[in-house]
C-alpha positions in Angstrom: 55.3 50.0 131.7 56.6 52.5 129.4 56.0 56.6 130.4 54.3 58.5 128.2 54.5 62.3 128.0 51.9 64.6 125.9 53.6 68.0 124.6 50.2 69.3 126.9 52.2 68.3 130.1 55.1 68.7 128.4 54.4 72.8 128.3 52.6 72.7 131.8 55.7 72.2 132.9 57.5 74.8 131.0 54.7 76.9 131.9 54.9 76.2 135.1 58.5 77.0 135.4 57.8 79.7 133.6 55.5 81.3 136.1 57.9 81.2 139.2 60.9 83.1 137.0 58.3 86.0 136.4 56.9 85.7 140.6 60.8 86.2 140.6 61.4 82.9 142.7 62.5 79.9 140.3 64.1 77.0 142.0 60.3 77.0 143.4 59.3 76.5 140.2 62.2 74.0 139.7 61.5 72.0 142.9 57.8 71.6 141.9 59.1 70.1 138.3 61.7 68.0 139.2 58.9 66.8 142.3 56.3 66.3 139.8 58.4 64.7 137.6 59.5 61.9 140.6 56.0 62.0 141.4 55.3 60.5 137.9 58.0 58.0 138.0 56.5 55.9 140.8 53.5 54.9 137.7 54.7 52.4 136.4 54.4 49.9 138.9 51.3 51.6 140.8 49.4 53.4 138.0 46.0 52.4 139.8 47.7 54.5 142.4 45.6 57.8 141.1 42.7 58.5 140.9 39.5 58.5 138.4 39.0 62.3 137.1 35.9 63.2 138.9 35.0 65.2 135.6 35.2 62.5 133.5 34.8 59.8 136.3 36.2 57.3 133.7 38.9 54.0 134.7 41.5 55.3 132.9 41.6 58.7 133.0 43.1 59.6 136.5 45.1 62.2 138.4 47.8 62.4 141.3 47.6 65.0 143.2 51.4 66.3 143.9 50.1 70.2 145.1 48.7 72.4 144.1 48.8 70.3 140.7 47.0 67.0 139.1 48.8 65.1 137.0 45.8 64.3 134.9 47.1 60.7 132.8 46.2 57.5 131.2 46.1 54.8 132.2 46.6 52.2 129.8 47.7 48.5 129.2 51.4 49.2 128.8 52.2 52.8 129.3 50.9 55.4 131.6 50.1 58.4 129.1 50.9 61.5 131.1 48.0 64.6 129.0 47.5 67.5 132.0 49.6 69.3 134.5 47.4 71.9 136.3 47.0 74.2 139.3 44.4 72.1 141.7 41.6 75.3 141.2 41.3 74.2 138.3 37.8 72.1 137.0 37.9 70.6 134.0 34.5 70.2 131.3 33.0 67.2 130.2 35.0 68.6 126.5 38.4 68.6 128.0 39.2 72.4 127.8 40.1 74.3 131.4 38.0 77.2 132.8 39.8 80.5 132.3 42.5 80.6 135.3 46.6 82.0 135.0 49.1 79.1 136.9 
């Protein structure tokens, strides 16, 4: 099973690093990104480990919680497609947009 990472998820990871850089603790941002990637790497062998995203309640839209972040992914037949990495406090609405909150 392949892991695919969307541009938006990649940008989310970059934003996490940038946020902690701005807070003058860049090592924390780097550590979060490394640990999130390690968490994502567990998905090919355990694609259903994440819960259904409550806002969508669809079997194939799942999330891992890597506190304080949500790793949202599509569990597809031959791949896991990571679509976003958000702060846990953010809520999705049914159109897939976010409430206006900074990382």
